[in-house]
C-alpha angles and dihedrals in degrees: 000000000000115000120206141179120220119198120186129185120176146128110297121250138151119284100022096128091048092049094048096046088045090061091048091048089051090058093047095235125162109241108214100178138356134188132171137182136186120208100207093189091065098021091235126149121211127188136175121191131176116200141160139197142097106304146132105257091195092057092047089052092050092048090050090053089054096055101036129076112280093249094051118135110222124186116184118172142148117258106261144141113278120236111234141179119208124214117203140163120193108311111101106192100086099035091045091053092048094048094049092048088049093050091054094044091246096132128069092232145078111231103216097181148338118232122195140168088222131050093222095108098039097106092044092054097042094044087057092050102257125125115247126208118194109203108178120212094200114131091358130114117238090256093049092050093047090051090057092046091049091053089058094044092051090055088068101036093210127197090224141009118218120203104210097188092317102173101197117102110237120224122236089247089062098043092047089065091061109039110191088348100100116082119197134186115217123198095229142062091251131267094041145108113357127210134011127355099015093176091052089052090048092049092050090050092050095234119188099206133038127189149159137242130210114201145156115265119234135158088295091058107203092023095069124120111301117235104178139351137184139174139199130205119248134183141218089263092072120089124203093274094052090047090051092052092049090046092055090057090054091048091055095050095043093050090046092052093046092051091050091053095046097043090050090055093245098128126083125178122228108185103299096342134074134231109214119199107196 
């Protein structure tokens, strides 16, 4: 039987759950899970439903449009692996983790390619069976380099772009082409230390926890909607290098968790925040 995920985002009003489930009942589907949430501060209703059966998905979509508010956002799709492109620079810990999980079918995605402005990770990517595109930024403006990167990305038409420690700042013109489709891992429990050498700054401040944040990238870069965060405890015995090593482990797990949530259609965006259905 076909298995689908239904995501609905609309203005809240009485009777929405009854109307939505009424449509599903009409089409004799088997509802496997259902979660809903109302953000009272914005008066928005969010709902995620997994269901299976023999049905006409187009007709279900049309019937949903008829019962929901006119401005409702409806996403109805079959459960499938997402197609992704990964952008990286030189650091191997995040991209290595992603590629190994991909090789062992432990990620709900097909990695179509890795793109990098350095050739450092070429052998790692290709040895694990993923195409690698080296797009140098030397002697190019940011816009010229992004244009070349975009040309490669558009060859693959991915569902999502994952920044696995990609250290180039993306312009708003680039991010605007992929709204809520670029996932980044940041080396801090945001908001936190800004600029270069964050672990040196943390060490000098004597912090007692360090963490990482996975978020969508928008025109505000590191201020986009947060998907997942985690922290670990540290002590005064750790210098900046030891903190950096521990921080990389957190980055891997946080990015991995965020990707699992997004690729399983469990993340919805409400302005600059996210609704996470676990």
